[in-house]
C-alpha positions as CSV (number, residue, x, y, z in Angstrom):
1,M,127.0,92.8,109.4
2,D,124.4,91.9,111.9
3,Q,124.0,88.3,112.2
4,E,120.1,88.2,111.4
5,P,119.5,85.4,109.4
6,L,119.0,85.6,106.3
7,H,116.0,85.7,104.0
8,Q,114.8,82.7,102.5
9,P,113.9,82.8,99.1
10,V,111.0,81.8,97.8
11,M,110.1,78.8,94.6
12,V,113.9,78.5,94.2
13,A,113.5,75.5,92.3
14,E,110.5,76.8,90.2
15,S,112.9,79.6,89.8
16,L,115.9,77.3,88.3
17,D,113.5,75.4,86.3
18,A,111.9,78.6,84.8
19,L,115.0,80.3,83.8
20,S,116.2,77.4,82.7
21,V,119.7,77.8,84.0
22,R,122.5,75.8,82.2
23,P,126.2,75.9,82.7
24,G,128.1,79.2,81.5
25,G,124.7,81.2,81.0
26,V,124.4,85.1,81.8
27,Y,122.0,86.2,84.4
28,L,120.2,89.0,85.2
29,D,118.7,89.0,89.2
30,A,116.6,92.1,89.4
31,T,116.0,92.2,92.8
32,L,119.0,90.7,94.3
33,G,117.8,91.0,97.8
34,E,120.4,88.9,100.0
35,G,120.8,87.0,96.8
36,G,119.5,83.6,97.8
37,H,117.9,83.7,94.3
38,S,121.3,84.5,92.7
39,L,123.2,81.5,95.2
40,A,120.6,79.1,93.4
41,I,122.0,81.1,89.8
42,L,125.3,80.2,90.6
43,E,125.5,77.1,91.2
44,A,123.2,75.6,89.0
45,S,125.0,77.6,86.3
46,N,128.6,76.3,87.3
47,P,131.8,76.6,86.1
48,T,131.2,79.6,84.5
49,G,127.9,80.9,84.5
50,R,127.7,84.6,85.5
51,V,125.0,87.0,88.2
52,L,124.3,90.7,88.0
53,G,122.4,91.4,91.1
54,L,120.4,95.0,91.4
55,D,118.8,96.6,94.4
56,L,118.2,99.7,95.8
57,D,118.6,98.7,98.9
58,P,122.3,98.9,100.3
59,R,121.9,96.8,103.3
60,S,120.7,93.9,101.2
61,R,123.5,94.6,98.8
62,D,126.0,94.3,101.6
63,A,124.3,90.6,102.7
64,A,124.0,89.6,99.5
65,A,128.0,90.4,99.0
66,L,129.2,88.6,101.8
67,R,126.7,85.4,101.0
68,L,128.0,85.3,97.6
69,E,132.1,86.3,97.6
70,S,133.1,82.7,97.2
71,F,131.7,83.4,93.5
72,G,134.6,86.0,93.0
73,Q,134.1,87.7,89.8
74,R,130.9,85.4,88.6
75,F,128.8,87.4,90.6
76,V,128.4,91.2,90.5
77,S,125.9,93.9,91.9
78,A,124.7,97.3,90.7
79,A,122.4,100.1,92.9
80,G,119.3,100.0,91.2
81,N,116.1,98.5,90.6
82,Y,114.5,96.4,87.7
83,G,112.9,99.9,86.1
84,D,116.7,100.6,85.7
85,M,117.8,97.3,84.7
86,V,118.9,98.3,80.6
87,A,120.7,101.0,81.6
88,L,122.9,99.6,84.3
89,A,123.2,95.9,82.8
90,H,124.8,97.9,79.8
91,S,127.0,100.9,82.2
92,L,128.7,97.1,83.2
93,G,129.0,95.4,79.9
94,L,126.2,93.5,79.5
95,N,124.3,93.7,76.4
96,Q,122.0,90.5,76.2
97,V,121.2,88.2,79.2
98,D,119.8,84.8,79.3
99,G,117.1,84.9,81.4
100,I,116.0,87.6,84.1
101,L,114.4,86.8,87.4
102,M,111.9,89.4,88.8
103,D,111.3,88.3,92.7
104,L,108.4,91.5,93.8
105,G,108.7,90.6,97.5
106,F,110.7,92.3,100.1
107,S,112.7,90.2,102.7
108,S,111.7,89.5,106.0
109,R,115.0,91.1,107.5
110,Q,113.5,94.7,105.9
111,I,110.4,93.7,107.7
112,G,112.1,92.8,111.3
113,L,115.5,95.1,111.0
114,P,114.7,98.7,112.3
115,G,115.5,101.5,109.8
116,Y,113.0,100.4,107.3
117,G,109.8,101.2,108.6
118,L,107.9,98.9,106.7
119,S,106.0,97.0,109.2
120,F,103.8,97.8,111.9
121,L,104.8,94.7,114.0
122,N,107.9,97.5,115.3
123,D,106.7,100.9,116.4
124,E,109.2,102.9,113.8
125,P,109.0,106.4,112.1
126,L,107.2,106.3,108.9
127,D,109.7,105.6,105.9
128,M,109.6,102.4,103.9
129,R,112.5,103.4,101.5
130,Y,114.1,100.8,99.8
131,D,116.9,103.4,98.7
132,P,117.6,105.4,101.8
133,E,119.0,108.6,99.4
134,A,115.1,108.5,98.1
135,L,113.5,111.7,98.6
136,L,109.4,111.0,99.2
137,T,109.1,108.9,102.8
138,A,106.4,107.4,103.9
139,S,105.7,110.3,106.6
140,D,105.9,112.4,103.7
141,V,102.9,110.5,102.3
142,V,100.9,110.5,105.3
143,N,101.5,113.8,106.7
144,N,101.6,116.2,103.5
145,Y,99.3,114.3,101.1
146,S,95.6,116.0,100.6
147,E,93.0,113.7,102.1
148,Q,91.8,113.2,98.3
149,E,95.2,112.5,97.4
150,L,95.8,110.1,100.6
151,A,92.6,108.4,99.7
152,R,93.5,107.4,96.1
153,V,96.4,105.9,97.0
154,I,95.1,103.8,99.7
155,Y,91.9,102.7,96.9
156,E,94.4,102.5,94.2
157,F,97.5,100.9,95.5
158,G,96.1,99.2,98.3
159,E,92.6,98.1,96.9
160,E,91.2,99.4,99.9
161,T,87.2,99.5,100.3
162,R,87.4,101.7,103.1
163,S,90.2,104.2,101.9
164,R,88.5,107.0,102.3
165,Q,87.6,106.5,106.0
166,I,90.8,105.4,106.7
167,A,92.2,108.9,104.7
168,R,90.0,111.0,106.7
169,R,90.9,109.6,110.0
170,I,94.8,109.8,109.2
171,V,94.7,113.8,108.4
172,G,92.4,114.2,111.4
173,S,95.1,112.8,113.8
174,R,98.2,114.4,112.3
175,P,100.7,114.5,112.6
176,V,101.4,110.7,112.5
177,R,104.8,110.0,113.3
178,S,105.2,106.0,113.4
179,T,104.1,102.7,112.2
180,T,102.3,101.7,115.1
181,Q,100.1,105.2,115.1
182,L,99.7,104.4,112.2
183,A,98.7,101.2,112.1
184,S,95.9,102.2,115.3
185,L,94.7,104.8,113.1
186,V,93.8,102.5,110.2
187,A,92.1,100.0,112.5
188,S,90.1,102.3,114.2
189,A,88.7,103.7,110.8
190,S,88.3,100.5,109.2
191,G,86.6,99.0,112.0
192,P,86.0,95.1,112.4
193,R,86.1,92.7,109.4
194,R,84.8,89.3,109.6
195,G,87.0,86.4,108.8
196,G,89.9,87.9,108.2
197,R,93.1,86.8,108.7
198,T,95.5,89.9,107.9
199,H,95.9,93.3,109.7
200,P,93.1,96.0,108.9
201,A,96.2,98.1,108.2
202,T,97.6,95.5,105.7
203,R,96.4,97.2,102.6
204,T,97.5,100.4,103.8
205,F,100.8,99.8,104.4
206,Q,101.3,98.4,101.2
207,A,99.6,101.3,99.1
208,I,101.9,103.8,100.8
209,R,105.1,101.7,100.6
210,I,104.1,101.0,96.3
211,E,103.6,104.9,95.9
212,V,107.0,105.8,98.3
213,N,109.0,103.7,96.1
214,D,107.1,104.1,92.6
215,E,106.4,100.2,92.3
216,L,104.5,99.9,89.4
217,V,105.6,102.0,87.6
218,N,109.3,100.3,87.9
219,L,107.6,97.4,87.4
220,A,106.2,98.3,83.8
221,S,109.3,99.5,83.1
222,G,111.3,96.8,84.3
223,L,108.9,94.1,82.2
224,E,109.7,97.1,79.0
225,G,113.2,96.6,80.1
226,A,113.9,92.9,80.0
227,L,112.5,92.7,75.9
228,Q,115.7,94.8,75.1
229,L,117.7,92.8,77.3
230,L,116.7,89.0,76.9
231,N,119.0,87.0,73.8
232,P,116.3,84.9,71.9
233,S,114.8,82.3,73.7
234,G,115.8,83.9,76.6
235,R,113.6,83.7,79.9
236,L,111.8,86.2,81.9
237,A,110.7,84.7,85.2
238,V,108.5,87.0,87.5
239,I,107.2,86.3,90.8
240,S,104.4,88.4,92.1
241,Y,103.0,88.8,95.5
242,H,99.7,90.5,95.3
243,S,97.2,91.3,92.8
244,L,98.0,95.1,92.0
245,E,101.6,93.3,90.2
246,D,100.5,90.2,89.1
247,R,97.9,92.1,86.9
248,V,100.6,93.9,85.5
249,V,102.6,91.0,84.9
250,K,99.8,89.0,83.6
251,L,98.8,91.9,81.3
252,F,102.0,92.4,79.9
253,M,103.2,89.2,79.2
254,Q,99.5,88.5,77.4
255,R,100.1,91.1,75.2
256,Q,103.8,90.8,74.2
257,S,102.8,86.8,73.3
258,A,99.4,87.7,71.1
259,L,99.3,86.9,67.7
260,C,97.0,90.3,67.7
261,I,96.1,93.5,70.1
262,C,92.9,95.1,68.0
263,P,90.0,95.9,70.2
264,P,87.3,93.4,70.9
265,E,84.8,95.3,68.3
266,V,87.4,95.4,65.4
267,P,86.2,92.4,63.4
268,I,89.3,91.7,61.3
269,C,93.1,92.3,62.2
270,V,94.3,95.3,61.2
271,C,97.1,96.1,64.4
272,G,99.8,94.2,62.7
273,H,101.3,93.1,66.1
274,Q,104.2,90.5,66.6
275,P,104.8,89.0,69.4
276,T,107.8,89.2,71.4
277,L,107.5,86.7,73.8
278,K,105.8,83.3,74.2
279,L,104.4,81.9,77.4
280,V,105.8,78.9,78.8
281,H,103.1,78.2,81.4
282,R,99.2,79.5,80.6
283,R,98.6,78.8,84.6
284,V,100.5,80.7,87.2
285,I,103.1,78.8,89.3
286,K,102.4,78.5,92.9
287,P,104.5,77.4,95.9
288,S,104.0,73.7,96.9
289,A,102.0,73.1,100.1
290,R,105.3,71.9,101.7
291,E,107.4,75.3,101.1
292,I,103.8,77.0,102.2
293,Q,104.6,75.3,105.3
294,E,107.7,75.9,105.6
295,N,107.7,79.5,105.0
296,L,104.0,81.1,105.2
297,R,105.5,84.1,103.4
298,S,105.4,82.3,100.2
299,R,101.7,81.9,100.2
300,S,101.0,84.8,98.4
301,A,103.6,84.3,95.6
302,K,102.8,83.3,92.0
303,L,105.2,82.9,89.2
304,R,105.1,84.0,85.2
305,V,107.5,82.6,82.5
306,A,107.7,83.4,79.4
307,Y,110.2,83.5,76.9
308,Q,111.9,86.2,74.1
309,L,111.2,85.0,70.5
């Protein structure tokens, strides 16, 4: 293993409180990363609490295994993501758990280390896969998608208003080989932006990453899967980092906790919907000012919590 600093997890104390971690509890860390949240859960659930951690990235799983080896059989990891959580948990003999944490961000290690192609801060081949064995890469999206399809991806998954100009510039400059080349093309196509704190290629990189990893489809599957795995009163805690994924989480929790899901134009409830979740907090939980100061990447994090009825 390399000696890069381990990723600093976001809102650890808030996550433990959200999950209501107790000694002896069983928890699923659906986005294991390098094990920061799992470490906190294992410590808080001493002496017999257990954690199953899921991650597609073998380098992250290796880092987590090394970090958590002192917990022995209390921790186990599996290759996969939250979209596969039910099948993976069942394959390991877990039919129900007391809490599920989904931290939808990626780690500083994945940005900083070579081989991922997730950032324009490093000049790398276009990859962006969490799973190195997955077939679709960022290069496939950038170099093989039609201009119309590429514009759709950038607009839908990046919420980029200049998606057509960007797609046109990319297609006209093919082949695009590297992250820095792609970032330069996006910046030249999108033009200057007033008061922008982020690089003009940020939204486009987000969109391509989501497309490559099928993130929103997997998120929706993971949220549905959580309902199958949680014990009664079991907690679901989800940390999101951009409006697209937060909207999916918010609408899912609202729908699952609603007494009625009839369309607004229906005057009398006819749906017979039975709530499956209860919101723990009506408002989203955000990092403290101190955490944001110590870890700038936490500034966009939003935590939503519900428990199983």
